[in-house]
LUMVEX-849446 format. One record per residue (C-alpha): z, y, x. Coordinates in Angstrom, 3 decimals. Layout:
! residues N
<atom><up>Z</up><north>Y</north><east>X</east></atom>
...
//
This chain:
! residues 85
<atom><up>-9.891</up><north>-3.586</north><east>1.057</east></atom>
<atom><up>-10.462</up><north>-0.386</north><east>-0.948</east></atom>
<atom><up>-11.868</up><north>2.750</north><east>0.852</east></atom>
<atom><up>-10.693</up><north>5.953</north><east>-0.391</east></atom>
<atom><up>-11.622</up><north>9.622</north><east>0.094</east></atom>
<atom><up>-9.281</up><north>11.907</north><east>1.850</east></atom>
<atom><up>-7.918</up><north>13.285</north><east>-1.461</east></atom>
<atom><up>-7.645</up><north>9.872</north><east>-3.120</east></atom>
<atom><up>-5.722</up><north>8.519</north><east>-0.200</east></atom>
<atom><up>-3.290</up><north>11.300</north><east>-0.237</east></atom>
<atom><up>-2.619</up><north>11.042</north><east>-3.974</east></atom>
<atom><up>-2.478</up><north>7.312</north><east>-3.823</east></atom>
<atom><up>0.126</up><north>7.463</north><east>-0.981</east></atom>
<atom><up>2.077</up><north>10.054</north><east>-2.685</east></atom>
<atom><up>2.366</up><north>8.119</north><east>-5.900</east></atom>
<atom><up>2.798</up><north>4.663</north><east>-4.809</east></atom>
<atom><up>5.400</up><north>5.553</north><east>-1.824</east></atom>
<atom><up>7.687</up><north>6.509</north><east>-4.689</east></atom>
<atom><up>7.168</up><north>3.239</north><east>-6.345</east></atom>
<atom><up>6.812</up><north>0.872</north><east>-3.406</east></atom>
<atom><up>9.309</up><north>1.782</north><east>-0.715</east></atom>
<atom><up>11.982</up><north>-0.848</north><east>-0.620</east></atom>
<atom><up>10.013</up><north>-3.264</north><east>-2.770</east></atom>
<atom><up>9.527</up><north>-6.655</north><east>-1.066</east></atom>
<atom><up>6.416</up><north>-7.926</north><east>0.571</east></atom>
<atom><up>5.648</up><north>-11.407</north><east>1.536</east></atom>
<atom><up>4.601</up><north>-12.003</north><east>5.084</east></atom>
<atom><up>1.714</up><north>-14.803</north><east>5.207</east></atom>
<atom><up>3.201</up><north>-18.251</north><east>5.354</east></atom>
<atom><up>6.630</up><north>-17.164</north><east>5.121</east></atom>
<atom><up>9.295</up><north>-17.428</north><east>2.329</east></atom>
<atom><up>11.368</up><north>-14.280</north><east>3.461</east></atom>
<atom><up>10.171</up><north>-11.047</north><east>1.901</east></atom>
<atom><up>10.322</up><north>-7.894</north><east>3.869</east></atom>
<atom><up>11.003</up><north>-4.540</north><east>2.339</east></atom>
<atom><up>8.299</up><north>-1.857</north><east>2.415</east></atom>
<atom><up>9.333</up><north>0.964</north><east>4.656</east></atom>
<atom><up>6.361</up><north>3.322</north><east>4.197</east></atom>
<atom><up>2.544</up><north>3.698</north><east>3.413</east></atom>
<atom><up>0.277</up><north>4.549</north><east>6.159</east></atom>
<atom><up>-3.232</up><north>6.133</north><east>5.635</east></atom>
<atom><up>-5.844</up><north>5.632</north><east>8.467</east></atom>
<atom><up>-9.150</up><north>7.073</north><east>8.970</east></atom>
<atom><up>-11.913</up><north>4.341</north><east>8.755</east></atom>
<atom><up>-15.752</up><north>4.905</north><east>9.429</east></atom>
<atom><up>-16.466</up><north>4.992</north><east>5.740</east></atom>
<atom><up>-13.434</up><north>6.756</north><east>4.623</east></atom>
<atom><up>-9.508</up><north>6.161</north><east>4.541</east></atom>
<atom><up>-7.480</up><north>2.929</north><east>4.065</east></atom>
<atom><up>-3.945</up><north>2.666</north><east>2.723</east></atom>
<atom><up>-1.540</up><north>0.067</north><east>3.930</east></atom>
<atom><up>2.082</up><north>-0.894</north><east>3.159</east></atom>
<atom><up>4.215</up><north>-1.248</north><east>6.272</east></atom>
<atom><up>7.405</up><north>-3.160</north><east>6.691</east></atom>
<atom><up>9.386</up><north>-2.597</north><east>9.797</east></atom>
<atom><up>12.385</up><north>-5.127</north><east>9.413</east></atom>
<atom><up>14.202</up><north>-7.060</north><east>12.266</east></atom>
<atom><up>12.148</up><north>-5.871</north><east>15.124</east></atom>
<atom><up>9.017</up><north>-7.051</north><east>13.315</east></atom>
<atom><up>6.159</up><north>-4.960</north><east>11.849</east></atom>
<atom><up>4.066</up><north>-6.203</north><east>9.238</east></atom>
<atom><up>1.244</up><north>-4.411</north><east>7.099</east></atom>
<atom><up>-0.491</up><north>-5.476</north><east>4.032</east></atom>
<atom><up>-3.352</up><north>-3.809</north><east>2.001</east></atom>
<atom><up>-2.122</up><north>-1.550</north><east>-0.877</east></atom>
<atom><up>-4.310</up><north>-3.183</north><east>-3.476</east></atom>
<atom><up>-2.898</up><north>-6.645</north><east>-2.611</east></atom>
<atom><up>0.778</up><north>-5.351</north><east>-2.853</east></atom>
<atom><up>-0.021</up><north>-3.497</north><east>-6.168</east></atom>
<atom><up>-1.385</up><north>-6.899</north><east>-7.685</east></atom>
<atom><up>1.446</up><north>-9.016</north><east>-6.437</east></atom>
<atom><up>4.027</up><north>-6.602</north><east>-7.794</east></atom>
<atom><up>2.286</up><north>-6.031</north><east>-11.287</east></atom>
<atom><up>2.548</up><north>-2.282</north><east>-11.268</east></atom>
<atom><up>-0.211</up><north>0.461</north><east>-12.270</east></atom>
<atom><up>-3.547</up><north>-0.828</north><east>-10.789</east></atom>
<atom><up>-5.364</up><north>1.323</north><east>-8.466</east></atom>
<atom><up>-8.416</up><north>1.497</north><east>-10.782</east></atom>
<atom><up>-6.246</up><north>2.960</north><east>-13.603</east></atom>
<atom><up>-4.362</up><north>5.308</north><east>-11.284</east></atom>
<atom><up>-7.686</up><north>6.626</north><east>-9.757</east></atom>
<atom><up>-9.340</up><north>7.135</north><east>-13.142</east></atom>
<atom><up>-6.577</up><north>9.370</north><east>-14.194</east></atom>
<atom><up>-7.141</up><north>11.641</north><east>-11.149</east></atom>
<atom><up>-10.615</up><north>12.761</north><east>-12.741</east></atom>
//
């Protein structure tokens, strides 16, 4: 689970929201994907966390952004963050 600065979390959320909303995420142990409905930034002790959320059929599921990115084979976080510098 990656920890972001406030500025990184805001940039990551904005960029990846445009790409990920509506894309499928797979619940653990389930073969039915849920569509991503939003990205959520939360304050942690060390910085900020970004999760993908799916609210579908009265269920809410979240998955770490970095895991979702690797599963969907899109621009990795490291490359995105290096372009911010």
